[in-house]
VMD Tcl script that builds the backbone (N, CA, C; Angstrom):
set m [mol new atoms 168]
animate dup $m
set s [atomselect $m all]
$s set {name element resname resid chain x y z} {
  {N N MET 1 A 107.197 89.007 82.521}
  {CA C MET 1 A 108.314 89.599 81.800}
  {C C MET 1 A 109.272 90.294 82.766}
  {N N GLY 2 A 108.792 91.261 83.526}
  {CA C GLY 2 A 109.647 91.938 84.491}
  {C C GLY 2 A 110.382 93.127 83.896}
  {N N LEU 3 A 110.918 93.922 84.774}
  {CA C LEU 3 A 111.646 95.113 84.357}
  {C C LEU 3 A 113.119 94.774 84.147}
  {N N PRO 4 A 113.717 95.257 83.056}
  {CA C PRO 4 A 115.134 94.979 82.810}
  {C C PRO 4 A 116.031 95.671 83.837}
  {N N GLN 5 A 117.116 95.012 84.187}
  {CA C GLN 5 A 118.044 95.550 85.183}
  {C C GLN 5 A 118.608 96.904 84.755}
  {N N LYS 6 A 118.834 97.109 83.461}
  {CA C LYS 6 A 119.346 98.399 82.981}
  {C C LYS 6 A 118.394 99.536 83.356}
  {N N LEU 7 A 117.094 99.283 83.245}
  {CA C LEU 7 A 116.108 100.287 83.618}
  {C C LEU 7 A 116.117 100.514 85.123}
  {N N LEU 8 A 116.157 99.437 85.882}
  {CA C LEU 8 A 116.172 99.546 87.344}
  {C C LEU 8 A 117.375 100.350 87.823}
  {N N ASP 9 A 118.504 100.201 87.157}
  {CA C ASP 9 A 119.726 100.899 87.546}
  {C C ASP 9 A 119.669 102.395 87.233}
  {N N LYS 10 A 118.875 102.794 86.249}
  {CA C LYS 10 A 118.857 104.183 85.806}
  {C C LYS 10 A 117.738 105.031 86.385}
  {N N LEU 11 A 116.672 104.414 86.858}
  {CA C LEU 11 A 115.547 105.190 87.361}
  {C C LEU 11 A 115.903 105.931 88.650}
  {N N ALA 12 A 115.382 107.147 88.760}
  {CA C ALA 12 A 115.575 107.957 89.961}
  {C C ALA 12 A 114.234 108.571 90.330}
  {N N CYS 13 A 114.121 108.991 91.561}
  {CA C CYS 13 A 112.903 109.639 92.031}
  {C C CYS 13 A 112.691 110.928 91.224}
  {N N PRO 14 A 111.517 111.102 90.646}
  {CA C PRO 14 A 111.273 112.309 89.868}
  {C C PRO 14 A 111.191 113.570 90.723}
  {N N LYS 15 A 111.037 113.420 92.023}
  {CA C LYS 15 A 110.918 114.581 92.909}
  {C C LYS 15 A 112.277 115.026 93.442}
  {N N CYS 16 A 113.028 114.114 94.053}
  {CA C CYS 16 A 114.306 114.482 94.676}
  {C C CYS 16 A 115.524 113.992 93.891}
  {N N HIS 17 A 115.286 113.191 92.853}
  {CA C HIS 17 A 116.340 112.626 92.000}
  {C C HIS 17 A 117.224 111.626 92.738}
  {N N GLY 18 A 116.730 111.132 93.869}
  {CA C GLY 18 A 117.463 110.139 94.642}
  {C C GLY 18 A 117.188 108.726 94.146}
  {N N ASP 19 A 117.823 107.778 94.792}
  {CA C ASP 19 A 117.673 106.365 94.445}
  {C C ASP 19 A 116.282 105.858 94.805}
  {N N LEU 20 A 115.814 104.922 94.006}
  {CA C LEU 20 A 114.537 104.257 94.253}
  {C C LEU 20 A 114.789 102.792 94.565}
  {N N ASP 21 A 113.973 102.239 95.429}
  {CA C ASP 21 A 114.000 100.805 95.714}
  {C C ASP 21 A 112.804 100.180 95.026}
  {N N TYR 22 A 113.047 99.087 94.306}
  {CA C TYR 22 A 111.969 98.402 93.593}
  {C C TYR 22 A 111.425 97.289 94.459}
  {N N ASP 23 A 110.145 97.358 94.782}
  {CA C ASP 23 A 109.463 96.300 95.522}
  {C C ASP 23 A 108.681 95.468 94.510}
  {N N LYS 24 A 109.276 94.362 94.105}
  {CA C LYS 24 A 108.697 93.512 93.061}
  {C C LYS 24 A 107.345 92.944 93.489}
  {N N HIS 25 A 107.209 92.597 94.749}
  {CA C HIS 25 A 105.979 91.974 95.238}
  {C C HIS 25 A 104.812 92.958 95.287}
  {N N LYS 26 A 105.097 94.229 95.542}
  {CA C LYS 26 A 104.048 95.244 95.575}
  {C C LYS 26 A 103.946 96.011 94.251}
  {N N SER 27 A 104.819 95.687 93.305}
  {CA C SER 27 A 104.858 96.347 91.987}
  {C C SER 27 A 104.920 97.864 92.128}
  {N N ARG 28 A 105.983 98.315 92.803}
  {CA C ARG 28 A 106.141 99.757 92.969}
  {C C ARG 28 A 107.596 100.112 93.246}
  {N N PHE 29 A 107.921 101.381 92.953}
  {CA C PHE 29 A 109.211 101.959 93.291}
  {C C PHE 29 A 109.011 102.854 94.499}
  {N N GLU 30 A 109.907 102.740 95.481}
  {CA C GLU 30 A 109.787 103.509 96.706}
  {C C GLU 30 A 110.988 104.432 96.870}
  {N N CYS 31 A 110.715 105.665 97.273}
  {CA C CYS 31 A 111.768 106.625 97.593}
  {C C CYS 31 A 111.781 106.790 99.110}
  {N N SER 32 A 112.849 106.350 99.740}
  {CA C SER 32 A 112.915 106.436 101.202}
  {C C SER 32 A 113.116 107.878 101.657}
  {N N HIS 33 A 113.693 108.708 100.825}
  {CA C HIS 33 A 113.901 110.117 101.188}
  {C C HIS 33 A 112.574 110.880 101.195}
  {N N CYS 34 A 111.789 110.749 100.142}
  {CA C CYS 34 A 110.503 111.452 100.028}
  {C C CYS 34 A 109.374 110.730 100.758}
  {N N ARG 35 A 109.605 109.466 101.086}
  {CA C ARG 35 A 108.581 108.614 101.719}
  {C C ARG 35 A 107.350 108.499 100.827}
  {N N GLU 36 A 107.601 108.325 99.518}
  {CA C GLU 36 A 106.542 108.157 98.536}
  {C C GLU 36 A 106.868 106.963 97.650}
  {N N PHE 37 A 105.828 106.457 96.981}
  {CA C PHE 37 A 106.061 105.373 96.039}
  {C C PHE 37 A 105.327 105.642 94.739}
  {N N TYR 38 A 105.825 104.981 93.705}
  {CA C TYR 38 A 105.267 105.070 92.360}
  {C C TYR 38 A 104.948 103.650 91.913}
  {N N ARG 39 A 103.730 103.441 91.447}
  {CA C ARG 39 A 103.310 102.088 91.084}
  {C C ARG 39 A 103.871 101.694 89.710}
  {N N VAL 40 A 103.844 100.409 89.465}
  {CA C VAL 40 A 104.247 99.836 88.181}
  {C C VAL 40 A 103.038 99.083 87.644}
  {N N GLU 41 A 102.615 99.433 86.437}
  {CA C GLU 41 A 101.469 98.781 85.802}
  {C C GLU 41 A 101.912 98.139 84.492}
  {N N ASP 42 A 101.677 96.845 84.351}
  {CA C ASP 42 A 102.060 96.115 83.138}
  {C C ASP 42 A 103.523 96.335 82.790}
  {N N ASP 43 A 104.384 96.282 83.813}
  {CA C ASP 43 A 105.833 96.468 83.674}
  {C C ASP 43 A 106.224 97.867 83.193}
  {N N ILE 44 A 105.365 98.859 83.427}
  {CA C ILE 44 A 105.663 100.244 83.067}
  {C C ILE 44 A 105.590 101.092 84.340}
  {N N PRO 45 A 106.707 101.740 84.723}
  {CA C PRO 45 A 106.672 102.622 85.886}
  {C C PRO 45 A 105.787 103.844 85.611}
  {N N VAL 46 A 104.891 104.150 86.533}
  {CA C VAL 46 A 104.007 105.308 86.429}
  {C C VAL 46 A 104.589 106.359 87.367}
  {N N MET 47 A 105.310 107.357 86.794}
  {CA C MET 47 A 106.108 108.225 87.637}
  {C C MET 47 A 105.851 109.728 87.524}
  {N N PRO 48 A 104.704 110.189 87.035}
  {CA C PRO 48 A 104.431 111.625 87.136}
  {C C PRO 48 A 104.343 112.019 88.618}
  {N N LEU 49 A 104.776 113.210 88.956}
  {CA C LEU 49 A 104.770 113.641 90.356}
  {C C LEU 49 A 103.399 113.558 90.992}
  {N N ASP 50 A 102.368 113.844 90.219}
  {CA C ASP 50 A 101.020 113.826 90.789}
  {C C ASP 50 A 100.483 112.404 90.997}
  {N N GLU 51 A 101.225 111.401 90.560}
  {CA C GLU 51 A 100.837 109.996 90.759}
  {C C GLU 51 A 101.494 109.387 91.995}
  {N N ALA 52 A 102.414 110.115 92.626}
  {CA C ALA 52 A 103.098 109.598 93.824}
  {C C ALA 52 A 102.103 109.414 94.961}
  {N N GLN 53 A 102.360 108.379 95.751}
  {CA C GLN 53 A 101.522 108.105 96.917}
  {C C GLN 53 A 102.414 107.972 98.131}
  {N N LYS 54 A 101.924 108.421 99.275}
  {CA C LYS 54 A 102.694 108.371 100.508}
  {C C LYS 54 A 102.853 106.942 101.009}
  {N N ILE 55 A 104.030 106.635 101.521}
  {CA C ILE 55 A 104.278 105.356 102.166}
  {C C ILE 55 A 103.773 105.470 103.602}
  {N N ASP 56 A 102.932 104.532 104.011}
  {CA C ASP 56 A 102.396 104.554 105.384}
  {C C ASP 56 A 103.437 104.142 106.394}
}
mol reanalyze $m
mol bondsrecalc $m
mol representation Tube
mol addrep $m
């Protein structure tokens, strides 16, 4: 199914409110400013702050 473009355009990092990059192959949103990512499960972004993981 995939994520709709309208959603991709509106999502922001819940921590810094900056832009997120969607990595379709890894199923996650990445914040280059915070150096963290948020996973996507079953086409649903999982974005509570305590769910963020550091980008290696």
